[in-house]
C-alpha positions, 0 to 999 in steps of 0.5 A: 351372268349375262353378257350385258351385266359383264359389259356393265361392271368392265365399264365401271372398272374402266371409270375406276381406271380412269380416275386412278389415272387422272390422280397420278397425272396431277399428284404433287409431293407436299411437305408431309412425306408421311401423308404422301406415302400413305395417300399412295399406298392406298392407291396402290391398293386400289389399283391392285383390286381393279387387276384383281377384278379384272382378272375374274371379269375376264374368266366370267366372259369365258363362261358365257355361252358359245353363242354369245359374241364377247370378242370385243369385250375381251379385247377391252378387258385385255387393253384395261389390264395393261393400263392398270399394270402401267398405273401400278408400276408408276405408283411403286416407282414413286414409293421407292423414292420414298424407301431409299430416303428413309434407308439413307435417314436409317443409315445416318441415324445409325452412323450417328450412334457410334461412340466418338472420342471425347473432345479435348478442352482447348488450351492457350499458352500465350503465344500470339500465333496461337490465339486465333485458333484457340478462340475459334475452338473455344468459341465452338465448343464452350461458348455455343454450348447453350447448355452452359451458363456463364459461371460454368464458361468462366470456369472452363476458360480460366482452366484453358489458359496456361503458362503466360496466358494465365498471368492475366486471370483475376479473382474479379473477372466475369466470363465476358470481361476475361474474354474481352481482356484476352482479345484486347491483349492477343488479337494483334495483327501487327505482332503477328506479322512480325512474329511470322516474318521473324520466325521465317527469317530466323530459320537455321542454314542447312549444311549439308544434303539432307531431305529431312531439313529441306522438307522441315524448311518447306513446311515451315514456311508454307505454314507461315504463309498460309497464317499471313494470307489469312491475316490479308497479307498477300503475296506479291512479285516482289515479296516472291523475289525477296522469299527467294532470295532468302530461302536460297541462302537457307538451303546448302550449296549443292542445292543452291547449285542445282536450283541455278542449273535448273532454271532456263531463262533470265527471268526471275523465277517464282516463289512457287517454282522454287518450292517445287524445285525442292520438293523434286529435290528432297524425292532425289535425296531420299532416293539416294539414302535409300540406295544407302540402305540397300547397301546395308542390306547387301552386307548383311546378305553376304555376312549371312551366307558366308560369301567372299567380300571381295568377289561375292563368290560363295566358294570361299571366305578368305584367300581370294584370288580376285585382284580387284579392289574397291575404286572409292576406298582407294583414294582415301588410303583405307581398307579396299579390299572389298567389292564396291557393291559393298562400300558405304564410302561417300568418296568417289575415286578421284580421277587425275588429269595431268594438265601440266608438268613441273619436274616430275610433279603432276598437277590435278584438275578438280572434278565436278563430283561431290567428295567428302574426307575423313582425315587421320585422327592420329596426332602427326608433327613435322620434324627432321631425321638428323640432330639439328645441332650438336648439343640439342634434342634428337628432333626439331618439332613444328607446332600443329592443330586440327582446322576446317577448311570449307570450300565448294564441295564441302568442309574438309578436316585437315591437319595444319602445320604452324612455321613462324618462318613462312611468309605465305600458306600452303595447301596441297592440290589433292586437298584443294580438289577435294574442297571444289576450290576455284584455282587462279592461274599464277607464277610465283617462286618460293625459296628455301634452304640452301638457296632451293626453289619451287614454282607454284602455278595456282593460287586459291582462296578458302575459309578456314575456321575452328571446330565450332565455327567461332573463329573464322579466316580467309585465306589465300594459298599456294597450291603445291603437290606436296608440303613435306614427306617427313613424319615423326616416327612416333 
């Protein structure tokens, strides 16, 4: 083939490359992805054919005689090859987007083929606060299902009504009339607001530091507030203050005290601040409970490894030479012959501090530690040690009872002595300290037999109740180190 023929063929390739370049510069995707994909694929095949043709043309130039001048022609062919390779890359980039889109669609199709569990039919039992959710679910599942006729929808609706809601059913109902009756009966905004507010106000008071009950309080109140917000009953500063005051009265006394200590200014805290405090409080109490669980694990380790409960030594189990004992159990007069790490008693050792003396008696200053008390379950009645009269019985007895005394640090189960000849009520300083009662300074003298007297320096006020709380009485009691030492022999 002559140089002229090769140059003419090179010109044809150059025109074809110009057409492909112009096509890509003006190409725009249409709404028909399949048509675009086919056109681009055809254009890519054309570009590949031009690349192959340029390679053969280049080879033909090399077969010309040595005296032929084709140096400039080769440089043009090399430039055309680079241009066609760029065209190929541009087309492949556009096609790759189609492939990615098709891959995504295929994945979605595969995912949609996963078998999901059947949706249960929503039911309604007649509670106002549940109707809006039932109506929405029933509408999405049944009403908007165009494959069902009204007779089928009526059957589904009748089967969804339970308990009180089923009382409005009638044999003459159509689907539209029954749904309208339900809406007229249960779509009552005023009743819903009353229900949510009543349930928040009637929540029971938390008596002890219990993280489960605190979380239940938080979740329940927040649920009611969300429902009220959906009814367009938004909170404001005044409602926040009222709700905070109400909820603060529902939590235990120690949490109330901690919340007050947590406040840094005299400004009224927000309801969100109160919820944040309660959530932190729950975390703290749950951590304390975990520590109690760790104590049980330590006891199990000691038991399984046959180590000493007192000094934790593995060399002996009994006859421990150590003189140490549990400081928590000492104050309760219970068995303290074990290591404090194995103690499950909630009562810490009470440190006594003498603030004044009356003869040889100690007056105790209450600590800020939280205390609990386990009373002696054995019934005790007071008695004299000698015969009261020559012809009487051997022992004169006072009636006693188990009562509950409430203080800042909890509730104590105490033995009470009834003395019909006494004009005042008395409580030991030890019990007052455990209860965390506020002691009032006073000067009082108690007269007894043979004109004996005792000075009283403190007075306290406490609430006394029976076991089920049906009886409550506020009592002013004089505090003394000891009421009586004499106990019955049996």
